[in-house]
N, C-alpha and C positions, 0 to 999 in steps of 0.2 A: 415212446420209441427207445429201443435199446441201442447203445453205442458199442462199437467194437474197439477194444483197447489192446495194446501189446501186452503180453504176459510179463509180469515183473522179472527183471533179470536176476539170475542166481548169483549169490555172492560166492567168490572163489574159496574153496576149501582145500586143505593140504591133501585130503584123501583123493582128490581128482588127479593128482600127479601119478597115481597108480591105477585108479579105476577108470579114469576118463581116457579114451583112446586118442583124444586130441593132444594130450600132454604126455602120455605114457612113453612114447618113443624118445622124446626129449629128455625125460627123466633117466631112462636107461643109458642114453648117450652121455649125459652129464656124469652119471656114476662111473661109466667106463673111462671117461676122461680123467676123473679124480684118481681112480685106481692106477691108470697108466702113469700119471704124474708121480704118484706115490712110489710106484715101482722104480721109475728112473731116479727119483730122489734117493731111494734106499741104495740103489746100485752106485750112485755117485758118491754118497757119503761113505759107503763101504770101501770104495776105491781110494778116497782121500785118506781115510783112517789107516788103511793098510800101507799106503805109501808113507804116511807119517811114521808108522811103526817101524818101517824099514829105513827111516832116515832120508826119505826122498820127498820131493814136492814138485808139483806141476808148474813149470816156469818156461816162458818163451823168450827169455833174455838171450838165449844162445843165438837167436836169429840176427842179433846185432853184432856178433863176433865175426872176425875174418874167416872166410871159408877155408883158405889154404889149399885149394885144388883148382885145376884148370878144367874148362869144359870145351870139348873139341868142336862143337857146333853150336853157334849162338846167333840170335837175331838182334841182340842189344849189346852194348859195351859191357865187358866183364873181364876181370883178371883174378888171380889167386888171392889178392888182398880185398876183394869185394866181400860183402857180408853173406852169411848163409841165406838170408832172406832174398838177396839179389840172385844167388845161385838157384834158389827155388823158383823165382820168377822166370829165370832163363830156362829152367827145365819145363815149367808150365807152358811157356811160349813154344818150346820145341815139341811138346805134346800136341798143342793146338795146331802147329804147322803140319804135323803128320796126319792129324785127324781131318783137317780141312782138305789137304791134297788127296788123302785116301778116300774120303767120302765123294769128292768130285770125280776122281778117276773111277771109283767103283760104280757110281751112278751111270756114267757114260757107258762103261763096259757092260754093266748089268742090263741096261735098257736094250742095247744092241743085241746082246746074246739072248735075252728073253724074247725079243721079236723074232730073231732068226730061228729060235727053237720051234716056232710055229710056221716056218717057211714051207712052201710046197716042194722045194728042192730037197730030195731025200738025203743027199750027201751033206749039205749044210746043216740040216736038221740033226743028223746023227753026230756030226763033229761037235756041234754045240752041246748036245746031250752028254757026250763023252767029257767035254770040258767041265760041265757042271758036276757030274758025278765024281770026277777025279778030285777036283779042287775042294768041294765041300765035304768030302769024306776022309781027307787027310788033315791032321792038326795044323793050325796056322803056323805054329812054331817051326814045324818041319819045313814048310815053304819058305819061311824067313831064312832059315839056315841054308837051304838049297840055293836060293837066289843069291844070297850073299857069297856063297862059295863059287857060284858061276861068275859073278862079277870079279872076284879076286883072281880066278884062274884064267878067265878068257880075255878080259880087257887088258890092254897093254899098260905097262908102267911108264911113268914120265920119262925115264931114260930112253925108251923106245922112240920118243919123238925127236931125238937129236939127229943132226945131220942136215943135208941139203934139202931133204924132202919132209922136213918137220912140218912146214906149213901145209903141205899136201895131206899130211896125216890127220890134221884137224878138220872137223866137219865145217865146211864153208870158211875155213881159215879162222873161225871164231869160237868153236866149241871143241873141247877136249874131253873125251871119255876115257878115264884111266882106272886102273885097279885101286887107286887111292881115293878117287872121287870124280865128280863131274865139274867142269869149269865152264862158266857162261859169261858173256859180256855183261858188264855192270853199268847201269845208267848213271851218269853224272848230271846233276841238276844245277843249272846256273840261274842267273837273274832272269825272271820272266817265265821260268818253267812252271810256276804255279798256275799261270794263266792257261798254258797248254793242257795241264792236267785237269783244270776246271772245265775247259771246253770238251775234253775227252769224256769226262764223267757226265757232262750235260748231254753229250751225244748218245751215250748209253741209255740215259733216262729217256731221251727222245725216241730211241728205238722201241722201248717198252710202250711208250705212249702211242706211237704210230701203229704198232702191231695190235694193241688193244683196240684202237679205233677201227682198224681193218677187220678185226674179228667181230666187233659190234655191227659194222656195216654188212658183213656177210650174214650174221644171224638175224638182224632186224629187217634189212632191206633186200637181202639176197644179192648184194653187189660184191663181187670178188675183186679186191684190190691187191695187186702184186706186192709182196712184202720182202722178197729175197734181196733183189738189187737195191731198192731204197734203203734197206737195213744196212747193207754193205757200204753204201755211199755215206750214210749217217755215221757209220763206225769210223771210216777213214778220212773222208774229205774235210770235215771241220777241224779235226785235230792237226792234219797236215797243213792246212792253211794257217792255223794259229801258230804252228811250229815255225813256218817261214816268216810270218809277219813279225813274230817276236825275236827274230834273228837267230834261229836255231839254238835255243838255250839248253837243249838236252843233247848230250854226247854219250859215247860209249867207251868204257875202258875194257880192252880186250885182254884175255889171259895170255901171258908170254912165258916161255920156258926160260927160267933163270936159275942156274946152278943145277940142283938135283930135283927141282919141283917147279910147278907153274906158279907165277905170281900175278896178282891183279885179277880183275873180274870177280864173279860170284862163285864161291866154292861150296859145293854140296857134297858131303862125305858119302862114300858108297854105302855106308850103313843107313843113312837117311833114305837114299834112293831104294835100296833093297827092302827096307822095312815098309816104306810107303807102297811100293809096287806089290809086295807080297800081301799086305793087308787089303789092297785094292782088288787084286784078282781073286783072293779068297772070299771076300765079302760080296764081290760081283756075282759069284756063283749063286749065293742065296738071293740076291736082288733079282737075278734073272728068273728064278722060280716065282718070286713075288709078281714080277711083270707078266710072266706067262699065265699065272693064275688070275691076275686082274683082267687080262685080255679075254681069257676063256669065260670069265664071269659075265661078260657082255653078251647078250643074246645074239645068236647068229642072224636073226631077222634084221638086226640093225645094219649089219654089213650088206645083206641082200637089198634092203631098202635104199641104202646109200648108193649101191651099185646100179640100182634101177633108175636113179636120178642122173646117172652118167658121170659120177665122180670117179676119178682115177684111184687105184689102190692106195697110193701114198697119201692122198687127201682123205680117203676114208679112214686110214689109220690116225692121221693127225687131227681131223675134225670130228670124227664120230667115235672111234674106238677108245683111243687113249684118254680123252677127257672123261669118259665114263669109267674107264678102268682105274683112273687115279684114285677114285674113292675107295677102291679095294687095295690099291698098291701102297698108298701113303702110310696107313697105320703100321704094317709090318716093316716098312722102310725105316721108320723112326727107330725101331728096335735094332735094325742092322747098323744104323749110324752110331747108336750107343755102344753096340758090341765092338765096332771098329775102334772107337775112341778108347774103350777099356782094354782092348787087345794091344793097343800101342804100348802098354806097360811091359810087353815082351821085348822092348827095344834094347834092354841091357844085354840080351843074348848076342847081339851083333855090335855092342860097344857104342850105341847111340845114347847120348845123355839126355833122357827125357825127365819128367818129373819123378818117376820111380827111381831112376838112376841117381838123381841129385838129392832130393829131399828124403826119399825112402831108401837111399843107398849110402852114399858117402857121408852126407850130413848126419844121418842116423848113427853110423858107425863111429864117426869122429866125436860126436857130442855125447853119445849114450842116451840121448833123450828119445827113447823108443816110443813112449806113449804120445808125446807131443808131436813127433814127426808123423806117426801113423794117423793121429787125429787131423793134422793139417792135410795129409795126403788124401784122406777120406773127404775132407771138405772141398779140396780142389776138384776131385773127380765128381763129387756130387754136384758142385756148381756147374761144371762142364756139361754133365748129363741133363740137368734141369734146363740149362740154356738151350741146348739142342732140342729137347722136347718142346720147350715153349715156342721156339721158332717154327718147328715143323708142325705143331698143332695149329698155329696161326694159318699156315699154308693149307693144312688139311681142312680147316673151317672155310677157307675161301673156295675150295673146289668141291665141297660136299654138296649133295642134292638140296636145292632150295625148295622147300615146300610152301605152298600158298596158305 
């Protein structure tokens, strides 16, 4: 009787790296990686040798020296005696502030405009089309300058708030919108305020948990649980109860006109507001087209099938159309967020001190360290972009079609 045995295994030979298709792709990738590393090493050594020949060297010691200049808008403590590194951090935080507020505002406006562009009302549809075509076909720098000029020319100056009717000139007696900037009440946190904040954050988390439970109940059992008023109650009631139980630990500091300007409260320069608003409405025009394309990508039969089940138009949009459209909307939306973040570098045009204005502007001119400043500037923006992409890709993976 004959027995069947496995054929002897071949010994690995170097020729297989080229001739064997199992290893060939790895070989070529390894060679390409070596060539790329060698090219970067050559460029780096060439840069260092040229700098050495010119009597220069790459050093970041200047970051520990006093900056010697003021920054008009800042989120952390800073003065002219702070270091260049702290000035760079202040500029980076200002950039992140514009990026966050701009992306949030652009998303809200873009989704609304994108949905209205498909409205059955002819007037609304055409007005939204005009908005999209005008804003996305004019450079964003032009919109920044136009909005800044409107703020300076139209809004009143602080001196116009003098007199007996000064309080009446302020919105709700607490908000002042002037040509120099906007003033808002500033929260003051006393003992026990951490508990109120913790309860408020827990309430927000509870809203997401409750809405997720309601959505699962709808999709799995067909049970429709109201979410609007319970969400509103979770948002306000626990925090208000904690606020009074802890003895009202949070108060407000209102802006008041003292001398030639307002004092107290939160001050937002008109350059910050103009820059954020301009970037938001400019980017929203592109987001609106992404939303419109995503909605149109959903088969019309989905809408007809949902309507045949008796669903109202708003529920059809929220439960059927938008969840499917998000798979088309999210990828280009990431690019729009990245563009808005990078376009914030135009802030210097209206005097807003962002990262480009501090590290890439005054610090570079004062120290003469152009290479170091540009490298750090690239590193900051690269980090911002990669973080935004990572966060949005996580969300994109959560909404993409799950295959069995």
